[in-house]
N, C-alpha and C positions, 0 to 999 in steps of 0.2 A: 556560800563559802565554806561550808561546816565541814564536806571533805578534806580542804586544805591543811596540811600540817605545818606550816609554818609560813611567816608574812614579815612582811619589811619594807619599807618606803624610801624613798631618793629621787630628790630634784636634779635628775639627769643632766640638764641643760642649764645650771643652774640659775632655774628662773623661778617663778613662784606658782610652776607648772609642776603638782609631784605626783611621780608614778607609784603605784602600789604593785608589790611583788606576792606573788604567791605561788606555793609549794603544792602540789597534787601528786604525791609518788615521789617519784625521781624525777618530775618533772616542773620543770620553771617557768609562770606565763607572766605578763606584763601587763598593766592594767592599766589603760592611759583616760578612761572615761569611766560614768557612772554605770554604763551596763556590759551586758554582752560577755564571755567566757576570758577575754584578754586573749594576748598573742602570746604561742609557746616561743620561749626563747632556746630553750636546750634542755636535754635530758641530763643524764647522772650526776643530780642534785640530792639525791636523798641520802648521802655519804655524811651530810653538815646538821649539826645540831645548835649550832648557832650562827645569827646573822646579825651585822651592825653596821651602818651606814655613818661612819664618822663625819663627814664632807672630804674635804680633799684633801689624800694623806699621803697622795703620790709623785705632788706635782705637778700632775698635769693639770688639763683644761676643767678636768668635771669632777664632781663630787664622786665617792670612791666605793667600794663594799669591803667588808671583810668576812668570811665564813670560818668556822671553828668546822675541821671532821669529827669523826668519831673515835680516831686515835690520839687527838687533842693537838693535832697540828692546824695552826690560823695560816690563812691561804688570803690573797688581796686580789681583786680584782679591779682591775682600773676600768672607767667606765666610759661612756662616750655620749652626745648630745642624744641618740635617738632612743635612748631608754636601754640598750644593749652592752655588753661588759667583753673586754679582751681577755686574752689567757690569762689564768693564774699565776702569781708568784706564790712562792712559798715564804712566809713571815717566821716562821720558827715553831719549834715543836715546843708540849710541856703545857698546854692552856687549857689539857682539861682537868688541872687544880682549880680551875675557876669555875662556881656557880652563877655566874652573872658577870656581863661584860657590855658595858655601854658605853656611849658619847657622841659628840656632836660639834665638831666646830672646835677651836679654841677654848682651852681653858685655862689657860697660866699665862695669856696675855703676849704671847711671842710671835701670833700671827698665824701658827704652825695646829693642824687637827691633832686633839688627842684623843686617849680613852680611859676610865678607869674601869678596874675588875673586881670582883671580889671573890676570895678562897673561900674555903669551906668553913675555916673556922672564924668568920666574920669580919676579916681584915680587908679594905677598902685598899687598891694600888692605885694611882697613876700612873699613867705611860705616855708621857710627854712626845710628842711628833718631832719628825726631824726634817719634813716635808720631800724628802725622797721616797721615793717606791723601794730600791733594792736596801733600805734599812728603814723601813716609817716609825721606829718607835726608840727612845731610848732605854737605858735599864730602870725599872720601873723604881718608883718613890712609894711607902705606905702615907694614907690620907689618914684612916683612923680603923678603929676598934666598932665592932658589937653592930656591923650591918648585916647579920644574920635573922635580922629581926625581919628583912624585906625578902618577899618573895616576888618580888619584880623590882630592878631599875630602868628608867626611860629618858633616854637626852632626848629633848626635842630642840638644842638650841637655845636662844635666848628668847625667853618663855615669858618674861617680865618687863621685855622693853629698855633693858638698863644699859644693854652695849656689855652685858656679861654670860656665856650657855649655863644653863643651870642642868638640874638633877628633878626628874619624879622618881615617888617608891612608893611604892605599894606595900604596907606589910600584912602578916598574917590575918590578921582580922578585917580587914578590906578596908585600911582607913590610907586617904590618898594625901602623901606628905610633899612637900615644895621645898629643894633645896637651891637657894638661891645662888649664883654664881659670884665668885668674886674676883677674879683675872689673876688671882694670886696661886704661883705653885704650891708653894710651900702651907696654905690653905684655902682649896679651891671652890668650899664649899660656906656659906653662912650656916647658923642655926636653923634646923628645920623650922617650917611651917606647917599647918594641917588646913589642906584645901577641900576636904573629901570623904565620906566614908561612903559605903556598901559597893564600892570598886570591888569586890569580891566576885562579885554577878559575872564579871568577866572572864573567859577564858584567854585572851590573849588580847595584851597591850604593845602597840609600838608606834 
């Protein structure tokens, strides 16, 4: 997988079977097993510099995909149960102000999938989901500052099994931190806890 330039994963059919997607050049491939070269889905994916699988943001049956292109436009792809995606829908422009975008399912307790985004000053913002693909997010609200200490934000859902969705963050020293979710939009994360070191040995976390 060393020649791949991007990765993301998605449980396309809302089951425990998670597909891994990898981009090779401008070609997107899906891997549904532990071996083989994957199945080519489409070309033309070289224009994106960020991928997020936040869950079901479009209100259809299956978890969806967000992709940001190099001009800063964010696009939404509704997913199909067989691992493919429908035609893209434009979410909006100006998303190149963010250095990290993450999210997995509901952060605020309203049952709709949300995302968080960090800008270049280190401020973390919450985008609450609406549940409709035509306008998937409400205007942003500020979570807090100082998040530029991290070089990777990862949302995996409910990591600790308490019913709230969480966030992982790797700092520039390779320390991995855990932010437990609260389910509260005003303060979606608890105080961080260290869960590991030497995570800077990995060049891609997803």
